[in-house]
C-alpha positions, 0 to 999 in steps of 0.5 A: 484568575480563571477557574479550571474548566470541568469536563462533564461525563456526557462529553466522555460518553459522546466521545466513546460512543463514536468509537464504539460504533467504529469498533462494532462495525469492525467486529461485524466486518470480521465476523462477516468474513469469518462466517463466509470463510467457514461456510465456504469450508463447510460447503465445498467438496473435498475430493483430492486426486493426483491430477488436482495436486499437480502444479497448474501451468496454463493447461500444460503439464509441468516439465522439470523442476519448479525452480527457474532463474529469473532476471533481476533487472525486471524487478529493478525496473518495477521497483524504480517504477514504484518508487517514482510513482509513489513519489509523484503522489507527493507532487499533487498536494504540493501543486494544490498548496502552491497557489495558496497565499504565503506558501509559494516560495517555501513550497517551491524550495521544498519541492526542488529539494525533493526533486533533487533527491529523486534526481540523485537517486536516478543518477545513482541508478544510471551510474550503476548501469541499472537502466541499461536494457540488455 
């Protein structure tokens, strides 16, 4: 029967020392940002005038209200692009492990299932008429 192994106190000190370096670096980073924002607030001139408080639109004086109707379809296109761009990120690890021995068939099936889900989502968007540009 084997005796239980004991962990020396030096093992824990090395372990926590590595995390203390990360914590110290994070604290220094937060302190650096806080000092930079504080210095910016103390050093900048504050002279509010009515012209400075107006909404700025490319050098043109604002006319009318600030509320404007926006076409939702542009956001849908952007959302679909982001979805497929993020999904394409998952294709790169698949491509790297596909050539590894013993992973070929499994990864091929998993990737076709993944691409099937993407195709169903794209078909749903097409059936809803989201992809028609008017």
